[in-house]
C-alpha positions in Angstrom: -46.0 13.2 -78.3 -47.1 16.8 -77.7 -49.2 19.0 -80.1 -48.7 22.0 -82.0 -51.8 22.4 -84.2 -53.4 19.2 -84.8 -52.8 15.4 -84.9 -50.3 14.2 -86.7 -49.9 16.9 -89.6 -53.8 17.2 -90.2 -52.7 21.1 -89.7 -50.5 23.9 -90.3 -46.8 24.4 -91.5 -45.8 26.6 -94.5 -46.6 26.2 -98.5 -44.6 25.1 -101.0 -42.8 28.1 -102.4 -42.8 29.4 -105.8 -39.6 30.2 -107.3 -39.7 33.3 -109.2 -36.1 35.0 -109.8 -36.7 38.2 -107.7 -34.0 40.2 -106.0 -34.2 42.3 -103.0 -32.9 45.0 -105.1 -35.1 45.1 -107.9 -37.9 45.6 -105.3 -36.5 48.6 -103.9 -35.7 49.9 -107.4 -39.3 49.8 -108.5 -40.4 53.1 -108.0 -43.1 52.0 -106.3 -41.1 51.2 -102.4 -39.8 54.6 -102.0 -41.5 53.8 -98.6 -39.4 50.9 -98.0 -36.0 52.9 -98.8 -36.9 54.9 -96.0 -37.4 51.8 -93.9 -34.0 50.7 -94.6 -32.6 53.3 -93.6 -34.3 53.5 -90.2 -32.3 52.5 -87.2 -33.8 48.9 -85.3 -35.8 51.0 -82.8 -37.2 53.6 -85.0 -38.4 50.5 -87.1 -39.9 48.5 -83.7 -41.5 51.9 -82.5 -43.2 52.1 -86.0 -44.5 48.2 -85.9 -46.4 49.0 -83.0 -49.0 51.1 -85.0 -49.0 49.5 -88.6 -51.6 48.0 -90.5 -50.9 44.4 -90.8 -49.1 44.7 -94.5 -46.5 47.6 -93.5 -45.8 45.9 -90.2 -45.1 42.8 -92.5 -42.9 45.1 -95.0 -41.2 46.6 -91.7 -40.5 43.3 -90.2 -38.8 41.7 -93.7 -37.0 45.1 -94.5 -35.6 44.7 -91.3 -34.6 41.4 -91.5 -33.3 41.8 -95.4 -31.2 44.7 -94.1 -29.5 42.3 -91.4 -28.8 40.0 -94.0 -27.8 41.9 -97.4 -27.3 38.9 -99.3 -30.4 37.5 -98.9 -32.8 38.1 -102.1 -36.5 38.0 -101.8 -36.7 35.1 -103.6 -34.4 33.1 -101.3 -36.7 34.8 -98.7 -39.9 33.0 -100.1 -38.5 30.1 -100.6 -36.9 29.6 -96.8 -40.1 30.6 -95.3 -42.7 28.8 -97.6 -44.2 31.9 -98.8 -44.7 31.9 -102.7 -42.3 34.4 -104.2 -45.2 36.1 -105.7 -47.1 36.6 -102.4 -43.6 38.2 -101.3 -43.8 40.7 -104.3 -46.9 41.9 -103.4 -46.3 42.3 -100.0 -43.3 44.6 -100.6 -45.2 47.2 -102.8 -46.7 50.0 -101.2 -50.1 49.8 -103.2 -50.7 46.4 -101.9 -54.1 46.8 -100.4 -55.3 43.2 -99.6 -54.0 41.2 -96.4 -52.0 38.3 -96.5 -53.8 35.2 -95.9 -53.4 33.8 -92.2 -51.2 30.7 -92.8 -48.9 32.9 -94.8 -48.2 35.7 -92.3 -47.4 33.0 -90.0 -45.1 31.4 -92.5 -43.3 34.5 -92.7 -43.2 35.3 -89.2 -42.2 32.4 -88.0 -39.0 32.4 -90.5 -38.0 35.8 -89.5 -38.4 35.0 -86.0 -37.1 31.6 -86.0 -39.9 30.6 -83.9 -42.1 27.7 -84.7 -44.2 27.7 -81.9 -47.7 30.2 -82.2 -47.6 30.4 -78.6 -44.0 32.0 -78.5 -44.3 33.9 -81.5 -47.4 35.8 -79.9 -45.5 36.6 -76.9 -42.6 38.3 -80.0 -45.0 40.4 -81.8 -47.2 43.3 -81.1 -50.1 45.2 -83.2 -51.6 43.7 -86.3 -50.0 40.9 -86.6 -50.3 39.8 -83.0 -54.3 40.5 -83.6 -54.3 38.4 -86.4 -52.5 35.7 -84.9 -54.8 35.1 -81.9 -57.6 35.7 -84.2 -57.2 32.8 -86.6 -54.9 30.4 -84.5 -55.6 30.5 -81.0 -57.7 27.2 -81.3 -54.5 25.3 -82.3 -52.4 26.3 -79.2 -52.8 23.2 -76.7 -50.3 22.7 -74.4 -46.6 23.4 -76.0 -44.6 23.2 -73.2 -43.2 19.8 -74.1 -44.3 20.1 -77.7 -41.9 18.5 -80.3 -44.0 19.2 -83.3 -41.7 20.3 -86.6 -42.6 22.1 -89.8 -40.6 20.9 -93.0 -41.2 23.0 -96.0 -40.0 19.9 -98.2 -42.1 17.7 -96.6 -45.0 20.2 -97.7 -43.7 19.8 -101.4 -43.6 16.0 -100.7 -47.4 15.9 -99.2 -48.6 17.4 -102.9 -49.1 13.8 -103.3 -51.9 12.4 -101.3 -50.1 8.6 -101.3 -47.2 10.0 -99.9 -48.8 12.0 -97.1 -51.1 8.9 -96.0 -48.1 6.3 -96.1 -46.0 8.6 -93.8 -48.7 9.4 -91.4 -49.1 5.5 -90.8 -45.3 5.7 -90.5 -45.7 8.5 -88.0 -47.6 6.3 -85.6 -46.0 5.1 -82.8 -46.0 1.8 -84.0 -44.8 2.7 -87.7 -45.9 0.7 -90.4 -44.6 -1.9 -92.6 -44.5 -3.2 -96.7 -47.2 -5.0 -96.0 -49.7 -2.8 -94.4 -48.8 -0.3 -97.0 -49.6 -3.0 -99.7 -52.9 -3.4 -98.4 -53.9 0.0 -98.2 -52.7 1.5 -101.4 -51.4 -1.7 -103.7 -48.3 -1.3 -105.9 -48.8 2.4 -106.4 -48.3 2.9 -102.7 -45.1 0.6 -102.7 -43.8 3.0 -105.4 -44.3 5.9 -103.0 -42.8 4.2 -100.1 -39.8 3.3 -102.2 -39.4 6.8 -102.6 -39.7 8.2 -99.3 -37.6 5.6 -98.2 -35.0 6.7 -101.1 -35.2 10.1 -100.1 -35.0 8.9 -95.9 -38.2 10.2 -95.0 -38.9 6.9 -93.8 -36.4 4.7 -92.1 -36.5 1.0 -90.7 -35.9 -0.7 -87.5 -35.6 -4.3 -87.2 -39.3 -4.9 -88.5 -40.9 -1.7 -88.7 -40.8 1.3 -91.1 -41.0 4.6 -89.1 -41.3 8.5 -89.8 -38.2 10.4 -89.7 -40.3 13.2 -87.9 -43.4 11.4 -86.0 -44.7 14.7 -85.1 -45.1 16.8 -87.7 -47.6 19.8 -89.2 -48.5 21.1 -92.6 -49.9 24.3 -94.0 -53.7 24.8 -93.4 -54.3 25.3 -97.3 -52.6 22.0 -98.0 -54.5 20.3 -94.7 -57.3 21.3 -96.7 -56.6 19.1 -100.0 -55.2 16.4 -98.3 -58.9 16.1 -95.6 -60.1 14.8 -98.9 -57.8 11.9 -98.6 -58.4 11.3 -95.2 -62.3 11.2 -95.8 -61.9 8.6 -99.2 -60.9 6.0 -96.5 -64.0 6.3 -94.7 -65.8 3.2 -95.0 -69.7 3.0 -94.7 -69.7 -0.6 -95.3 -67.6 -1.2 -92.3 -70.1 0.7 -89.8 -70.8 -2.9 -88.3 -67.5 -3.3 -87.3 -68.0 -0.7 -84.6 -64.6 1.1 -85.3 -66.0 4.1 -87.5 -68.2 6.9 -87.1 -69.6 9.3 -89.5 -71.9 12.4 -88.5 -72.9 15.6 -91.1 -75.2 18.2 -89.0 -76.0 21.5 -90.7 -78.5 24.4 -89.2 -78.5 28.2 -89.5 -76.6 29.8 -86.9 -75.9 32.8 -85.1 -72.0 33.8 -83.8 -72.9 33.3 -80.5 -73.9 29.4 -81.4 -71.1 29.0 -84.2 -68.2 30.3 -81.4 -70.0 27.4 -78.5 -70.1 24.4 -81.2 -66.1 25.4 -81.8 -65.5 25.5 -78.1 -66.9 22.0 -78.2 -65.3 20.7 -80.9 -61.7 22.1 -79.6 -62.1 20.4 -76.2 -63.1 17.4 -78.0 -60.2 17.5 -80.0 -57.8 17.8 -77.4 -59.5 14.9 -75.8 -59.0 12.7 -78.4 -55.2 14.1 -79.1 -54.5 12.7 -75.4 -56.2 9.6 -75.8 -53.9 8.9 -79.1 -51.0 9.6 -76.9 -52.0 7.8 -74.0 -49.3 4.8 -74.5 -51.8 2.1 -72.7 -54.2 2.5 -75.3 -52.0 2.9 -78.4 -52.1 -0.4 -80.5 -51.2 -1.6 -84.3 -54.6 -0.4 -86.2 -53.8 2.6 -88.1 -56.6 5.0 -86.5 -57.7 8.7 -87.9 -60.0 11.3 -86.7 -60.8 14.5 -88.6 -62.9 17.8 -87.1 -64.4 20.0 -89.5 -66.7 22.5 -89.1 -67.4 25.9 -91.6 -70.3 28.2 -93.2 -71.8 26.8 -96.2 -71.0 29.5 -98.9 -69.0 33.0 -98.7 -67.8 33.3 -95.2 -69.1 36.9 -93.8 -66.8 39.6 -94.4 -67.1 41.5 -91.2 -64.1 41.9 -89.1 -65.4 41.4 -85.9 -66.5 38.0 -87.0 -62.8 36.9 -87.5 -61.8 33.9 -85.5 -65.5 33.0 -84.8 -67.0 31.2 -87.9 -63.4 29.8 -89.6 
């Protein structure tokens, strides 16, 4: 197994799309998007040149307008659904007066769909300007050795994973050894068996002769969803089992400067890579469903100084 972001779906892909009815025509005829009408009349070379020096939102609007120009039957709502970006977010983006920038995970989801590329390392070779700068700042720490990566991003899985039991059961089935009905029952009881049945019915989990396996072993989820699901993982920590020597828990905090935060993140990233390599070492793999969660952040609001972007998160 090879990485894209973090281990077995802990981090990143698309958010569940909202399903507002909103067409491309209505966007460009609201009266606030006269600039976009000009964009639609630009040829590809003009759009490409304009993207280099634009602001983040303008560059994204230009990329979206260019894509819609090439796919005239595609509505904005359909684009939102397919990219995994909420339709309300897409609508705000396409309005010229929109001042606040899109959240990094929404930028990544949209650009990934527009460029038909799922690997961040490859996306960064395909874009320039503010989009490339933001992706570099916010997601460079999730790029491992992607040459042999086969992680996949599925918006359907992100919808299914709104339910934490389905997420945890799928993670167990995504282990190389898979899982079993008995293991799911022991971990999550009758509720777990019901969720397992749903996953099997939808063919997200399939069975071989003796074990149950996830249809997509290597998967990723959106950062916001991963944050919500991390609580489910933390709940699995069993302090009473410390005596068995299989778990670990540390909680550390201190006032830090930017340089200190950067060094802590470098240590954590190196640790994650080493853990990932161990989890993919065949002679170390077994039947114990094990997880590791590495989290660090500021306490309270994050400083707004743009120079800190990519350092503190």
